[in-house]
N, C-alpha and C positions, 0 to 999 in steps of 0.2 A: 243566368249569367253570373250574378253575384255569388251564388252558391259555388259555382265552378271556380271562381277566383279564390274564394276562401279555402276551398278544397286543395287547390294547387299550392297556395301559400302554406297551408298546414303540412302538406307533404314535404315541401322544401325545408321548412323549419325542422321537421322530424328527421330528415336526412342530414341536415347540418348538425343537429344534436348527436345523432348516431355516429357520424364520422368524427366529431370533436371528442367524444367520450371513449372511443375505441382505443385500447392500448396498442402501441406500436410493437410489432414482433421484433425481438432482439435475439441475435444468435446465442447459443449456449455459452455459459460463462467460460468453459474450457476452450472453446473456439476463440472467443474474444481475448483470452489471456495470451494468445499467440499473435495478436495484432501488433503492428508497428505503432509508434507514437502518432503518426499521421492518421492511420486508420482509426485509432482510439478517438482522436479529436473529431474526425468526420462523424463517427457514430454518436459522440456526445452532442453534436449539433442537431442530430435528428431525433433524439429521445428525451424523455422526462423521467423523473424519479419513479413515478407510478409504473411506467413501462419496465424499468429495471426490476422493481419489486415483483411485478407480475410474472416476469420471465426467470429471475434468478432467486427469488425468495427474499425473506426479510434480512436486511444487512445488520452488521454491528454499526453503531453510530458513535461518532466522537465529533462534537461541535457540528460543523456543516459538512462533514465528510461521512460517506457511507462506504463500508468495507464488506466485500464479499470474498470469502476464502475460496481458493481454487486448489483442491488437492490434485497434485500431479505426481508422477512417479518419483519417489524419493524426496519430495518437498511439498510445501504448501506456499503458494503465492497469493497475492491479494490484488483485486481490482478495486480501485478507489474512485468514487464519484464525488466531486465537490458539488454541493447542491445549495441553491438559494431559491426560496419560495417554490419548491417543487421542480425547478428547472435545473438541468445538469449543466454546470458551467465548464467542467473539465472531467475527463476520464483518463486515469493513469493506471499503471501497474507497478507493483513493488519491484525493488531491485535487491540484489544480493550484496551483503557486506560481510567480509570475513574478519572476525575479531578475535584477538588473543589477549587475555587478561594478563598484564605484566606486573601489576602491583595492585593493592587494594584501592579501588576507585579509578584505575587507569588501564588503558588497553592500547594495543596497536591495531590498526585497521588496514584492510586492503580491499579494493573493488573487485579484482578478478581472482585474487588468491590471498592467502595469509601473508602478512608483511612482517619483516624484521627490521624495517627502516625506522629509526628513532624519530624521524621527521613526521611519521604517521601516528604520533602519540595523541590520544584522545581521552576525554573523561568517559569512564564506563557507565552507561545508563543503568540505573538500579531497578527500572520498571519498563514495561512496554507501553504503547500508546493507550491500551485498554485498562491500565492500572495494575496489571499482573506483575508481581515481583520477579526480577531476574536475579537468581541466586548464583553467585560466581566466586571463584577463588583463583588465586595466582596459578597461571598455566592453563586455565580452561580455554578451549577453542570453540567459538560459536560461529554459526551462520545466522545473520540477521536478515529479515525482510524489512526494508525501510524505504523511505521516499527519495533517497538519493541526495539529501541535503546534508552537507558537512560544513559547519561554520568554521571559517579559516582563522581561528585564534590558535594560540599555542598554550596548552594543549587544545586540540580541536574539540568542538562541541558537536556531538551527534544528535540529530533529532531522535526522539523516542522511536524504537523499532516497532513494527507491527507484530513480529514474532522473533524469538531468540531460541535457536536449537543448539544444544550442546553437542559438539561433534567429536570431542576428544580432549586429551590432557597432554601437555608437554611434559617431558621428563625433567627431573631436577637439573640436569646438565644443560638442557635446552633453555630452561628458564634463566639459569645463571648467565649463559652466553648472551641472551637478549638483554637482560636487565643491567649488565655491566656497561652497555652502550648508551643507556638512557639516563638523562639527568631529569629528575622529576622537579616540577615547580615547587 
C-alpha cells in the first residue's frame, strides 16, 4: 500500500513538472502582428518570455523590452513585449509615423500621412532605439516604426523609433514652402 501511494505521488509530481515546463504554443509572429490591441493584451496574459522565444526566435533586447521584427509586404513592423522576470507584462505592435526633415535637427510629423502643419514640429531623432544612426538632411521623407508616444512640448519630442526608412526627398520648392511657415525655437 505504501509503495502504491509513493508511486501515485511520484506520477502526480512528474505530471505537474511536465505541464509547468511545457512552453505555450503562440501563433506565428505574422498572425499576431494583425491582432487588435485587446487581442495582444489577452495573448500577453497567457504567455511568458520563454514561450515567445520558443515560437518566434531570439528577439532584439533594449532594457526590459523584447523586439521581434515582422517583415510584411513593403514594410517591417515590430512586436514588442515588455518583460519583467520572464513574465510578459504587455504586448504591443509598432505604429507608423511619417516624418519630413525641415531643418537640421527638426522635422514635421504626421500619424497617417506626411504633414506640412507647423504645429507638428518635432526634434528629429539622430538614432533609433537600437543605437543605429539615422542620417538625414533637409527635405528627407521617412517612415518610422515607433511606440506611438509623442511628448507634447514645442517642438515635440519623439521617442526613438524602432526603424527609420527613407522614402523620398522633397524638391527645393517644396522645402522652401514648408520652411517659410515654421518658426524654429
